[in-house]
MARDO-447603 format. One record per residue (C-alpha): residue number from 0; x, y, z. Coordinates in steps of 0.2 Angstrom, whole numbers. Layout:
MARDO-447603
[NUM; [X; Y; Z]]
...
This chain:
MARDO-447603
[0; [1148; -420; 339]]
[1; [1156; -409; 327]]
[2; [1152; -409; 309]]
[3; [1143; -421; 299]]
[4; [1148; -433; 287]]
[5; [1148; -428; 265]]
[6; [1134; -435; 261]]
[7; [1141; -446; 246]]
[8; [1150; -457; 258]]
[9; [1143; -470; 268]]
[10; [1140; -469; 284]]
[11; [1136; -480; 298]]
[12; [1132; -481; 316]]
[13; [1145; -490; 328]]
[14; [1136; -499; 342]]
[15; [1147; -499; 356]]
[16; [1145; -517; 356]]
[17; [1156; -518; 343]]
[18; [1171; -509; 352]]
[19; [1169; -519; 368]]
[20; [1169; -535; 361]]
[21; [1186; -532; 350]]
[22; [1193; -526; 366]]
[23; [1189; -539; 374]]
[24; [1192; -553; 364]]
[25; [1172; -558; 363]]
[26; [1171; -558; 343]]
[27; [1171; -571; 330]]
[28; [1189; -570; 317]]
[29; [1179; -563; 303]]
[30; [1172; -550; 313]]
[31; [1188; -543; 320]]
[32; [1196; -545; 305]]
[33; [1179; -534; 300]]
[34; [1184; -519; 314]]
[35; [1200; -517; 306]]
[36; [1194; -515; 290]]
[37; [1180; -503; 296]]
[38; [1194; -494; 303]]
[39; [1205; -492; 288]]
[40; [1189; -487; 278]]
[41; [1187; -472; 290]]
[42; [1206; -468; 289]]
[43; [1206; -469; 268]]
[44; [1189; -457; 271]]
[45; [1178; -468; 261]]
[46; [1166; -472; 276]]
[47; [1159; -459; 289]]
[48; [1154; -467; 307]]
[49; [1145; -462; 321]]
[50; [1147; -470; 340]]
[51; [1144; -464; 359]]
[52; [1158; -456; 365]]
[53; [1157; -470; 378]]
[54; [1162; -481; 365]]
[55; [1180; -469; 363]]
[56; [1181; -470; 382]]
[57; [1183; -487; 381]]
[58; [1197; -488; 368]]
[59; [1204; -476; 378]]
[60; [1202; -483; 397]]
[61; [1208; -502; 391]]
[62; [1219; -510; 401]]
[63; [1238; -513; 398]]
[64; [1234; -531; 397]]
[65; [1217; -530; 384]]
[66; [1230; -519; 375]]
[67; [1244; -532; 372]]
[68; [1231; -545; 372]]
[69; [1222; -539; 358]]
[70; [1233; -526; 352]]
[71; [1227; -527; 332]]
[72; [1210; -522; 339]]
[73; [1216; -510; 350]]
[74; [1228; -501; 336]]
[75; [1213; -501; 323]]
[76; [1200; -494; 337]]
[77; [1212; -481; 341]]
[78; [1211; -474; 322]]
[79; [1194; -470; 326]]
[80; [1197; -461; 342]]
[81; [1211; -450; 335]]
[82; [1194; -443; 324]]
[83; [1184; -429; 332]]
[84; [1170; -431; 322]]
[85; [1158; -447; 324]]
[86; [1156; -447; 342]]
[87; [1140; -443; 350]]
[88; [1140; -434; 367]]
[89; [1129; -441; 381]]
[90; [1115; -427; 377]]
[91; [1112; -433; 358]]
[92; [1096; -437; 356]]
[93; [1087; -430; 370]]
[94; [1075; -421; 359]]
[95; [1070; -439; 354]]
[96; [1069; -447; 371]]
[97; [1048; -446; 372]]
[98; [1046; -452; 353]]
[99; [1037; -468; 353]]
[100; [1052; -475; 341]]
[101; [1065; -470; 355]]
[102; [1054; -479; 369]]
[103; [1052; -495; 358]]
[104; [1071; -495; 353]]
[105; [1074; -492; 373]]
[106; [1065; -508; 377]]
[107; [1073; -517; 363]]
[108; [1089; -511; 367]]
[109; [1088; -510; 386]]
[110; [1095; -493; 386]]
[111; [1088; -477; 384]]
[112; [1106; -470; 379]]
[113; [1110; -480; 366]]
[114; [1092; -479; 360]]
[115; [1092; -460; 357]]
[116; [1109; -460; 350]]
[117; [1106; -472; 337]]
[118; [1089; -463; 332]]
[119; [1100; -446; 333]]
[120; [1112; -454; 321]]
[121; [1097; -458; 309]]
[122; [1093; -440; 307]]
[123; [1109; -438; 301]]
[124; [1104; -452; 287]]
[125; [1112; -468; 296]]
[126; [1102; -481; 288]]
[127; [1117; -497; 294]]
[128; [1120; -502; 313]]
[129; [1135; -511; 315]]
[130; [1135; -522; 332]]
[131; [1142; -536; 339]]
[132; [1134; -554; 343]]
[133; [1133; -547; 360]]
[134; [1121; -532; 356]]
[135; [1103; -533; 359]]
[136; [1101; -526; 343]]
[137; [1108; -538; 334]]
[138; [1094; -551; 342]]
[139; [1079; -537; 339]]
[140; [1087; -535; 323]]
[141; [1071; -540; 312]]
[142; [1060; -527; 322]]
[143; [1072; -514; 322]]
[144; [1073; -514; 303]]
[145; [1055; -517; 303]]
[146; [1048; -501; 312]]
[147; [1063; -489; 313]]
[148; [1071; -496; 293]]
[149; [1089; -497; 302]]
[150; [1098; -511; 294]]
[151; [1108; -522; 307]]
[152; [1123; -530; 302]]
[153; [1138; -538; 312]]
[154; [1154; -530; 306]]
[155; [1158; -544; 292]]
[156; [1142; -545; 287]]
[157; [1140; -525; 284]]
[158; [1158; -529; 273]]
[159; [1152; -541; 264]]
[160; [1134; -530; 259]]
[161; [1146; -513; 256]]
[162; [1158; -522; 245]]
[163; [1145; -530; 233]]
[164; [1135; -514; 232]]
[165; [1148; -504; 226]]
[166; [1152; -499; 208]]
[167; [1168; -505; 201]]
[168; [1175; -489; 189]]
[169; [1174; -492; 169]]
């Protein structure tokens, strides 16, 4: 992981379920559109993200069939892959592995590495976790929000909340 986002720019944790489901075409249409918009916001430098490096590998190793069948999703995700900042390595959050929060989150997500990555991103100021319907994070949303103070959104829902909280100039 190199660098950290400017403090005034919103920052999200992009769960790798978003990437996997987008590449495999398992998203609601509004969430697919949300993925396009999130990638555009990152490229426009109005949003930063953290995501496990495994998410980047999912994009890089997408089959030719997936790339063709879900070309718009693939194109949006390649925008993120071109960036060096935001990708969390496998060692992210190792120092958090034995905390009570990490153990609880790992149990809810059924994945200790994801729990460490999320808590590591939270240490950089992340408050919003964007995940696909298939993610355990969406299923355990109220527990994650209650214990960790992280808000869990599907892509389109995050964008809806984000757009209503931005102040218009003037």
